[in-house]
C-alpha positions in Angstrom: 31.8 -16.5 -72.0 31.6 -20.0 -70.8 31.2 -18.7 -67.3 28.2 -16.6 -68.2 26.8 -19.5 -70.2 27.1 -21.7 -67.1 25.4 -19.2 -64.9 22.6 -18.8 -67.5 22.2 -22.6 -67.7 22.0 -22.9 -63.8 19.5 -20.1 -63.6 17.3 -21.7 -66.3 17.5 -25.1 -64.6 16.5 -23.5 -61.3 13.5 -21.7 -62.9 12.5 -25.0 -64.5 12.6 -26.8 -61.1 10.6 -24.0 -59.5 8.0 -24.0 -62.1 7.7 -27.8 -61.9 7.4 -27.7 -58.2 4.7 -25.0 -58.4 2.8 -27.1 -60.9 3.1 -30.1 -58.7 1.7 -28.1 -55.7 -1.2 -26.8 -57.7 -2.0 -30.2 -59.1 -1.8 -31.8 -55.7 -3.8 -29.2 -53.8 -7.2 -30.2 -55.0 -6.4 -33.9 -54.7 -5.5 -33.4 -51.0 -8.7 -31.4 -50.5 -10.9 -34.0 -52.2 -9.2 -36.9 -50.5 -9.0 -35.4 -47.0 -11.0 -37.5 -44.6 -14.2 -36.0 -43.3 -14.9 -35.9 -39.6 -16.5 -39.0 -38.3 -20.3 -38.8 -37.7 -21.6 -40.2 -34.3 -25.1 -40.0 -35.7 -24.2 -42.0 -38.8 -22.5 -44.6 -36.8 -25.6 -44.9 -34.5 -27.9 -45.2 -37.6 -25.9 -48.0 -39.1 -25.6 -49.8 -35.6 -29.4 -49.8 -35.1 -30.3 -50.2 -38.7 -32.8 -47.4 -38.7 -32.9 -43.7 -39.5 -34.9 -41.6 -36.9 -36.4 -38.5 -38.6 -38.3 -35.8 -36.7 -41.3 -34.8 -38.8 -44.5 -32.8 -38.4 -47.8 -34.7 -38.0 -50.2 -31.7 -38.6 -49.0 -30.2 -41.9 -51.1 -31.5 -44.8 -49.3 -32.4 -48.0 -45.9 -32.2 -46.3 -46.4 -34.5 -43.2 -49.9 -35.4 -42.0 -51.7 -38.7 -41.2 -53.8 -40.3 -43.9 -57.1 -42.1 -43.4 -55.2 -45.2 -42.0 -53.2 -43.0 -39.6 -49.9 -43.3 -41.5 -47.9 -40.1 -42.0 -47.8 -39.1 -45.7 -46.5 -36.0 -47.6 -43.5 -34.6 -49.3 -41.2 -34.5 -46.3 -42.2 -38.1 -45.5 -41.1 -39.0 -49.1 -37.8 -37.2 -48.5 -37.1 -39.1 -45.3 -38.0 -42.4 -47.0 -35.5 -41.6 -49.8 -32.7 -40.9 -47.4 -33.4 -44.1 -45.4 -33.4 -46.2 -48.6 -30.1 -44.6 -49.8 -28.5 -45.5 -46.5 -29.9 -49.0 -46.6 -31.7 -48.9 -43.3 -35.3 -48.7 -42.2 -37.2 -45.5 -41.4 -38.5 -44.4 -38.0 -40.7 -41.3 -38.1 -40.8 -39.3 -34.8 -43.5 -36.6 -34.6 -42.2 -33.2 -33.5 -43.6 -29.8 -33.1 -42.3 -26.4 -34.1 -41.5 -25.8 -30.4 -39.6 -29.0 -29.6 -38.1 -30.1 -32.9 -34.6 -28.8 -32.1 -34.7 -29.9 -28.6 -35.5 -33.5 -29.7 -32.6 -33.2 -32.2 -30.1 -32.1 -29.5 -31.3 -34.7 -27.0 -30.6 -37.4 -29.6 -34.2 -38.5 -29.9 -33.9 -38.1 -33.7 -31.0 -38.2 -36.1 -32.3 -35.4 -38.3 -35.3 -33.0 -38.6 -37.2 -32.6 -41.8 -40.2 -30.5 -40.3 -40.8 -27.4 -42.4 -38.1 -25.7 -40.5 -37.1 -22.3 -41.8 -33.4 -21.3 -42.1 -32.8 -18.4 -39.6 -29.7 -17.1 -38.0 -30.9 -18.2 -34.6 -31.5 -21.8 -35.7 -28.0 -21.9 -37.3 -26.6 -21.2 -33.9 -28.3 -24.2 -32.3 -28.3 -26.7 -35.0 -26.4 -27.9 -38.1 -28.3 -26.6 -41.1 -27.7 -28.7 -44.2 -27.6 -26.9 -47.5 -29.1 -26.6 -50.1 -32.6 -25.8 -48.9 -35.4 -28.0 -50.2 -38.4 -25.7 -50.1 -39.5 -22.2 -49.1 -42.4 -20.3 -47.8 -43.5 -17.3 -45.9 -45.9 -16.2 -43.2 -49.6 -15.4 -44.1 -52.9 -15.2 -42.4 -55.9 -17.5 -42.6 -58.9 -15.2 -42.1 -62.5 -15.9 -41.2 -65.0 -15.7 -44.1 -66.5 -12.3 -42.9 -63.1 -10.6 -42.5 -62.5 -7.4 -44.5 -58.7 -7.3 -43.8 -56.7 -6.8 -47.0 -53.4 -5.4 -45.7 -51.1 -6.4 -42.9 -51.3 -2.9 -41.5 -55.0 -3.3 -40.7 -54.2 -6.0 -38.2 -52.4 -3.6 -35.8 -53.2 -4.4 -32.2 -55.6 -7.2 -33.0 -55.5 -10.8 -31.6 -54.1 -13.3 -33.9 -53.8 -17.1 -33.3 -50.2 -18.5 -33.8 -48.3 -21.8 -33.3 -45.5 -22.0 -30.7 -42.1 -22.1 -32.3 -42.9 -20.6 -35.7 -39.9 -18.5 -36.8 -42.1 -15.5 -37.9 -44.0 -15.1 -34.6 -41.5 -12.6 -33.2 -40.9 -10.6 -36.4 -44.6 -10.3 -37.3 -45.7 -9.4 -33.8 -43.1 -6.7 -33.7 -43.6 -5.4 -37.2 -47.4 -5.1 -37.0 -48.0 -5.0 -33.2 -50.1 -8.2 -33.2 -51.4 -9.7 -30.0 -50.5 -13.3 -30.4 -52.5 -16.1 -28.9 -50.0 -18.8 -29.1 -50.9 -22.5 -29.1 -48.7 -25.6 -28.9 -49.9 -27.0 -32.2 -51.6 -26.0 -35.4 -54.8 -28.1 -34.6 -55.6 -26.1 -31.5 -54.8 -22.8 -33.2 -57.2 -23.7 -36.0 -60.0 -24.7 -33.6 -59.4 -21.3 -31.7 -59.9 -19.5 -35.1 -63.0 -21.4 -35.8 -64.4 -20.4 -32.4 -63.8 -16.8 -33.0 -60.9 -16.3 -30.4 -58.8 -14.5 -32.9 -59.2 -12.6 -36.2 -56.9 -15.0 -38.1 -54.4 -17.7 -37.9 -50.7 -16.6 -38.5 -49.1 -19.6 -40.1 -46.9 -20.9 -42.9 -48.3 -20.0 -46.4 -48.0 -23.6 -47.7 -49.9 -25.0 -44.8 -52.6 -22.4 -45.2 -52.8 -23.1 -49.0 -53.4 -26.8 -48.1 -56.1 -25.8 -45.6 -58.0 -23.8 -48.2 -58.2 -27.0 -50.3 -59.8 -28.8 -47.4 -63.7 -28.6 -47.6 -63.8 -27.8 -43.8 -61.7 -24.5 -44.4 -62.5 -23.7 -48.1 -64.8 -20.9 -47.3 -62.0 -19.2 -45.3 -59.7 -16.7 -47.0 -56.1 -15.9 -47.2 -55.9 -12.5 -49.2 -52.6 -11.2 -47.7 -49.3 -11.6 -49.5 -46.8 -14.0 -47.8 -44.4 -12.0 -45.5 -40.9 -12.9 -44.2 -40.2 -15.6 -46.8 -37.5 -18.2 -45.7 -36.2 -21.4 -47.2 -36.7 -24.7 -45.4 -33.7 -26.8 -44.4 -32.9 -30.3 -43.1 -31.2 -29.9 -39.6 -28.8 -32.1 -37.8 -27.4 -31.8 -34.3 -24.8 -29.2 -33.6 -22.3 -32.1 -33.1 -22.7 -33.1 -36.7 -21.2 -29.8 -38.2 -18.7 -30.7 -40.9 -19.4 -34.5 -40.4 -19.7 -37.2 -42.9 -23.5 -37.3 -42.4 -23.9 -33.6 -43.0 -21.9 -33.8 -46.2 -23.8 -36.8 -47.5 -27.2 -35.2 -46.8 -26.1 -32.1 -48.6 -25.1 -34.1 -51.6 -28.4 -35.9 -51.7 -30.3 -32.6 -51.6 -28.2 -31.2 -54.4 -28.8 -34.4 -56.4 -32.6 -34.0 -55.8 -32.6 -30.5 -57.2 -30.6 -31.6 -60.3 -32.8 -34.6 -60.9 -36.1 -32.8 -60.4 -37.1 -35.2 -57.5 -38.5 -32.4 -55.4 -40.5 -30.9 -58.2 -41.9 -34.3 -59.1 -42.9 -34.9 -55.5 -44.4 -31.4 -55.3 -46.5 -32.2 -58.4 -47.5 -35.7 -57.0 -48.9 -34.1 -53.9 -50.9 -31.5 -55.7 -49.0 -28.5 -54.4 -48.9 -25.3 -56.4 -45.7 -24.9 -58.4 -43.1 -23.3 -56.3 -40.9 -20.7 -58.0 -38.2 -21.5 -55.4 -37.9 -25.1 -56.6 -37.7 -23.9 -60.2 -35.0 -21.4 -59.4 -33.1 -24.0 -57.4 -33.1 -26.5 -60.1 -31.8 -24.0 -62.7 -29.1 -22.9 -60.2 -27.9 -26.5 -59.4 -28.0 -27.5 -63.1 -25.8 -24.6 -64.2 -22.4 -25.6 -65.4 -19.0 -23.8 -65.8 -17.5 -23.4 -69.3 -15.3 -26.5 -68.6 -18.5 -28.6 -68.0 -18.1 -28.8 -64.2 -21.1 -28.0 -61.9 -21.2 -24.4 -61.0 -22.5 -25.4 -57.5 -19.7 -27.7 -56.3 -17.9 -28.0 -53.1 -14.6 -26.0 -52.6 -11.5 -27.2 -50.8 -13.0 -26.4 -47.5 -16.1 -28.7 -48.2 -18.6 -25.8 -48.5 -20.7 -24.9 -51.4 -19.9 -21.6 -53.2 -21.5 -18.5 -51.8 -23.7 -18.1 -54.8 -25.3 -21.5 -54.0 -25.9 -20.9 -50.2 -28.4 -19.2 -48.1 -27.0 -16.1 -46.3 -28.2 -15.4 -42.8 -28.3 -11.6 -42.6 -27.2 -10.3 -39.2 -27.2 -6.7 -38.0 -24.7 -5.2 -35.5 -25.8 -2.3 -33.3 -24.3 -0.6 -30.4 -25.7 -1.9 -27.1 -25.5 -0.7 -23.5 -27.1 -1.4 -20.1 -28.7 -4.9 -19.8 -27.9 -5.6 -23.5 -24.2 -5.2 -22.8 -24.4 -7.1 -19.6 -26.1 -10.1 -21.3 -23.7 -10.2 -24.3 -20.7 -9.8 -22.0 -21.9 -12.8 -20.0 -22.3 -14.8 -23.2 -18.8 -13.8 -24.3 -17.1 -14.7 -21.0 -19.2 -17.7 -19.9 -21.0 -19.0 -22.9 -24.4 -18.5 -21.1 -26.9 -17.3 -23.7 -29.1 -15.2 -21.6 -31.2 -13.8 -24.4 -33.8 -12.7 -21.9 -31.3 -10.3 -20.6 -29.9 -8.7 -23.8 -32.9 -9.1 -26.0 -35.8 -6.7 -25.4 -38.4 -8.9 -27.0 -37.3 -12.1 -25.0 -37.2 -10.1 -21.8 -40.6 -8.5 -22.4 -42.4 -11.8 -23.0 -40.6 -13.3 -20.0 -41.8 -10.5 -17.8 -45.3 -10.7 -19.2 -45.3 -14.4 -18.6 -44.1 -13.9 -15.0 -46.9 -11.4 -14.4 -49.6 -13.7 -15.9 -48.3 -16.6 -13.8 -48.3 -14.6 -10.6 -51.9 -13.5 -11.4 -52.8 -17.1 -12.1 -51.4 -18.3 -8.9 -53.2 -15.7 -6.8 -56.5 -16.2 -8.7 -56.3 -20.0 -8.3 -55.5 -19.9 -4.6 -58.4 -17.5 -4.0 -60.7 -19.5 -6.3 -59.8 -22.8 -4.7 -60.4 -21.5 -1.2 -63.7 -19.9 -2.3 -65.1 -23.0 -4.0 -63.8 -25.4 -1.4 -65.2 -23.5 1.5 -68.6 -22.9 -0.3 -68.7 -26.5 -1.3 -68.0 -27.7 2.3 -70.7 -25.4 3.8 -73.2 -26.6 1.2 -72.3 -30.3 1.6 -72.7 -29.9 5.5 -76.1 -28.2 5.0 -79.3 -29.8 6.4 -80.9 -29.2 3.0 -80.1 -32.3 0.8 -81.1 -30.3 -2.4 -77.9 -28.3 -1.7 -75.7 -31.0 -0.2 -76.1 -33.7 -2.9 -75.3 -31.4 -5.9 -72.4 -30.0 -4.0 -70.8 -33.4 -3.4 -71.6 -34.5 -7.0 -69.9 -31.4 -8.4 -66.9 -31.9 -6.1 -66.6 -35.5 -7.1 -66.6 -34.7 -10.8 -64.0 -31.9 -10.4 -61.7 -34.0 -8.2 -61.8 -37.0 -10.5 -61.5 -35.2 -13.9 -57.9 -34.0 -14.7 -57.7 -30.1 -14.8 -56.3 -30.2 -18.4 -59.3 -32.2 -19.6 -61.5 -29.7 -17.9 -59.8 -26.9 -19.6 -60.2 -28.5 -23.0 -63.9 -29.2 -22.4 -64.6 -25.7 -21.4 -62.3 -23.9 -23.9 -63.0 -26.0 -27.0 -66.3 -27.6 -26.1 -68.4 -25.0 -24.2 -66.5 -22.3 -25.9 -67.5 -23.5 -29.4 -71.1 -23.7 -28.2 -71.2 -20.1 -26.8 -69.6 -18.8 -30.0 -72.1 -20.6 -32.2 -75.1 -19.5 -30.2 -74.3 -16.0 -29.0 -71.0 -15.1 -30.8 -69.1 -15.1 -27.4 -65.8 -16.8 -26.7 -64.7 -17.8 -23.3 -61.5 -16.1 -22.1 -58.7 -18.5 -21.9 -57.3 -17.0 -18.6 -60.7 -17.4 -16.9 -61.2 -21.0 -18.2 -57.8 -21.9 -16.8 -58.6 -20.3 -13.4 -61.9 -22.0 -13.2 -60.6 -25.4 -14.1 -57.7 -25.3 -11.7 -59.8 -23.8 -8.9 -62.5 -26.4 -9.4 -60.0 -29.2 -9.1 -58.2 -27.9 -6.2 -61.4 -26.6 -4.6 -62.7 -30.1 -4.4 -59.7 -31.2 -2.4 -60.1 -28.3 0.0 -63.7 -29.2 0.4 -62.8 -32.8 1.2 -60.2 -31.6 3.8 -62.8 -29.4 5.5 -65.4 -32.2 5.5 -62.8 -34.6 7.1 -61.9 -32.0 9.7 -65.7 -31.6 10.4 -66.1 -35.4 10.9 -63.2 -35.4 13.3 -64.5 -32.6 15.4 -68.0 -34.1 15.4 -66.5 -37.3 16.8 -64.9 -35.2 19.6 -68.1 -33.2 20.1 -71.4 -34.7 18.7 -73.0 -31.3 18.6 -70.4 -29.8 16.2 -71.6 -28.5 12.8 -69.6 -26.9 10.1 -71.0 -23.4 9.6 -69.7 -19.8 9.2 -68.8 -19.5 12.9 -67.0 -22.8 13.2 -65.2 -22.5 9.8 -61.9 -21.2 11.3 -61.7 -24.2 13.7 -62.3 -26.6 11.0 -59.7 -24.9 8.8 -57.2 -25.0 11.6 -57.5 -28.8 11.8 -57.3 -29.2 8.0 -54.6 -26.5 7.4 -51.8 -28.9 6.5 -53.8 -30.6 3.8 -55.3 -27.4 2.4 -51.9 -25.7 2.2 -50.4 -28.7 0.3 -53.4 -28.5 -2.1 -53.0 -24.8 -2.7 -49.2 -25.2 -3.2 -49.9 -27.8 -5.8 -52.4 -25.7 -7.7 -49.8 -23.0 -7.8 -47.4 -25.4 -9.4 -50.0 -26.6 -11.8 -50.7 -23.2 -13.4 -48.1 -24.0 -16.1 -50.6 -26.2 -17.8 -52.6 -23.2 -18.8 -50.2 -22.7 -21.7 -52.1 -25.6 -23.4 -55.0 -23.2 -24.2 -52.7 -20.3 -25.1 -52.6 -18.5 -21.8 -49.2 -16.6 -22.1 -47.8 -17.7 -18.7 -44.3 -18.3 -17.7 -43.9 -21.8 -19.4 -45.3 -20.5 -22.6 -42.9 -17.6 -22.6 -39.9 -19.8 -21.8 -40.9 -22.3 -24.6 -41.1 -19.4 -27.1 -37.7 -18.2 -26.1 -35.9 -21.4 -26.2 -37.6 -22.2 -29.5 -36.2 -19.1 -31.0 -32.8 -18.9 -29.4 -32.0 -22.5 -28.5 -30.7 -21.6 -25.0 -32.5 -24.7 -23.4 -30.2 -24.9 -20.3 -30.4 -21.2 -19.4 -34.1 -21.0 -19.9 -35.0 -24.1 -18.1 -32.9 -23.2 -15.1 -34.4 -19.8 -15.0 -37.9 -21.3 -15.2 -37.0 -23.7 -12.3 -35.6 -20.7 -10.2 -38.7 -18.6 -11.0 -41.2 -21.3 -9.9 -39.1 -22.1 -6.9 -39.3 -18.4 -5.7 -43.0 -18.1 -6.6 -44.0 -21.3 -4.8 -41.8 -20.3 -1.8 -43.6 -17.0 -1.7 -47.0 -18.8 -1.9 -46.0 -21.2 0.9 -45.0 -18.2 3.1 -48.3 -16.4 2.5 -50.3 -19.6 3.1 -48.5 -20.4 6.3 -49.2 -16.8 7.6 -52.9 -17.4 6.7 -52.9 -20.7 8.5 -51.4 -19.1 11.7 -54.0 -16.3 11.6 -56.9 -18.8 11.3 -55.4 -20.9 14.1 -55.4 -17.9 16.4 -58.9 -17.1 15.3 -60.0 -20.7 16.1 -58.8 -20.3 19.7 -61.1 -17.4 20.4 -63.9 -18.0 22.9 -66.6 -17.8 20.3 -65.0 -20.5 18.2 -64.4 -22.8 21.2 -68.1 -22.3 22.3 -69.4 -23.1 18.8 -67.4 -26.4 18.9 -68.5 -27.3 22.5 -65.1 -26.4 23.9 -63.2 -28.6 21.5 -59.6 -27.3 21.1 -57.6 -27.8 18.0 -55.4 -30.8 17.9 -52.5 -28.5 17.1 
């Protein structure tokens, strides 16, 4: 009996010890999770060292981030940045960014964080640290001209729509409704293009368009379409800041703002329409558990509960061919060749390549045509032809080609639209501006060659028969000019010509594969320019042989080329 009693007492003692140990483990687990040190933040250390917080913000988004009458950036997002800097006890440095370069500036270290109307998408989560919770939300809508009768998205099928480079909805909307996007580098240029009739509407963020409609300049325009592809806005940090002290701190501040109503108060202060998103977020973040604890509180892993987070919806589909090759390369090497495995990226890259090739060919031919015609007119005996030709060449050569494009596209283009309802094609404007600039240099080279030949033979005159001889003497300079104009075609993207640089910028803005896209861009231009050099050298050799013909030598009084 005593033996059984002793065994029972020992078993009871063991169960008590086990229960006490389990309770101690359960009690200690949250303490360890809460007290576990967070990963050090390089950005936070840099902020404290310099005494300033660098925030990337928009400068063309009224009511959120736009200059006031004194040129100072003002808006809801500027208020957010100022609050964060004040909470850190440092000064604030605002760095203007665009939709196309904001993540690049972040990864380069030019800014510590981005608060720039950035939508939370799966692609952006792969290239940046997205801080939750979100602070606002919007969708895509269309700013239409006053006379437009469009009332449904489906009515836009196949029509030309202005857009801003880097907007998250560009790809989805163009695929869904087969839109022909005219993509500009910033919202200002896109609005000007809409005003000049270059597109039926401006595809842009619904909050920005709402602000435009309150501007007297745009108040007679319309936005009747319901917002599409709604997405929440997020603060972004560098990829290196994932799980860091700074990411945790910013997330806590955002949660506090929702609970305190700071964002709703700032929305009201700036005259924005009440956002259902902010109202829902405040209710969510104010919700409590039965024990009084916040429902939205971090778990042991440091993350918010799933119910309080944004979920990036991803689809998995069977792939083959180039898709499989691109994804396999990414898996094995880490190279994100989205232009291989993604049909949309590959399509716009190939279209950009085709447009760039056409631009190069047109600019080379245009430069030669304008340069030769200008040289012949300048060498004419008729001063009524020679003087205007030299004046036009001087203006073309001294005016940067980008400025010429803007003058023609937005200046002359606005006038033609106002007077006759005609808009100048962006592609033609780019070809003309680049050809005029390079053509003036070709003309100068031919005139210099003519002066040299005239010194050797006083009877020499540049005309149709002696042109080959003059070209042979100026070939090196002309070839260099034409090669340079081939390389300069990328500036055509400034007026929404969808060439290679524009396509590459759109791809890296969506996918974040900067290294892969930039190296591909460099390789593509290297091959294109090499091909152009080869063709121009062949033309040069042919003209040199033509210059050695007896007729050319006779027209130049037996002057042989110096070559």
